[in-house]
N, C-alpha and C positions, 0 to 999 in steps of 0.2 A: 624515340620508342625503346621501351625494355623487352626484354627474351624472358619472357615468362613462359613456363612448360606447361603449367596447371591452369594460368588465369588467361590463356588464351590469345596474348599480346604477339603480335605478328612485328618483326623489326623491317627496317625500311629496304634491304637486301633481298628478303626473299619475295616482299610485294612488288618488288622492281622485277627480282627476274619471272615470277608468273604471267606480269604484266607483261614482257619481251614476250612471254613462251606464245601467251595468246595472239600476240599481236605478228608473231612468226605463222602463229598458226591459220589466224584470219588471210593476211597474204599468202600465204601457197596455196590456199583453198579457192580464194578468189581471182587465182592468176589467171585462168582461162578466162576469165570474165570480163576480166579488167583490157584484155588486149583483142583490138579492135578486126583484127584478120585471123583467117582461120590457121590454128598451129597444128604441125606435120611434123611426125618424126620422121629421122632419117632413113633411108635403105636398110644400113646395119642394123639397126633397131629393130625396124619391123621381122627381119630377119634371128634375131637374138631373142623377139619374141616369141617366136614359134618351139623354140626351147623351155621354156621358162615352166609347163605345165609339168614336164617330162621330168625336169633338173628336182622341182618342187617336189614330185611324187618320187620320186628316188630318195629325194634326201628326208622324207618321213619315213618310207615303208621298208626300205632295205636297215636302216639303225631297229627296227621292231622286229627282222626276221632272225639277224646274227649279235645282237645283244639281248644279255638279260640285266638291269638295273647298273647300268654303264660297265659291262663288261663282257666282251667276246664272248659267246659260248662254247665251254670246251669237251662238249658230244657232240659225236652225231648223232645222238638218238634224243631227239632235240625235233618234235611233230611241224614246226613252223617248219624247216629246211625241208622237208620231202612236199609239204603243202604248196610252199614257193616254186620249186622246184616243175610239181604239176600245173598247176597255174598257169607257170609260163609256156609249156608246152603245149595245153590246151591253145592258151592266147594267140601262139606262134603259130598252131595250123588250122584254126577256125574262126581267130579275130572276134571272138564276141567275147563280150564284159562282163552278161552275167555267167554264161557256160564258163568261164573263168572263175567265176568266185564259189561258186557251183563244185566245180573238179577241184579249188584248192579243198573246199572245206571240207569236200567228200573223203580226204585224204588227211585232212588236220584233226576233224572230230574223233574219227574211232583211234586215231595214233595217242593221241593227250586225253579222250576219255577213258580210250579203254585199257591202252597200255601205260599211262601215266607218264607220258614223254610229255 
């Protein structure tokens, strides 16, 4: 088999890799159906899963607060900093998610739209 970019001919290695990846995907997705007994996580994995949502949220939210276009912000005149601080204070005081969002946005919008921060 030859390699033709415009002709649409696929070489043997590419076909082999595609079939191999498909096989691995099917095997890993069907692994739990193949086993004849229930499978459980070890206790240390259960404990670790309790922290996964917090870690994922921090990994997404914190860079959005302290960075702009891949660089740390260089000024204190950024509405995101103050909105995040007010939102965090509200959450630790009241423990309400909706109130946290409202408090953060109540600080963010006037600073961002009004002052241009």
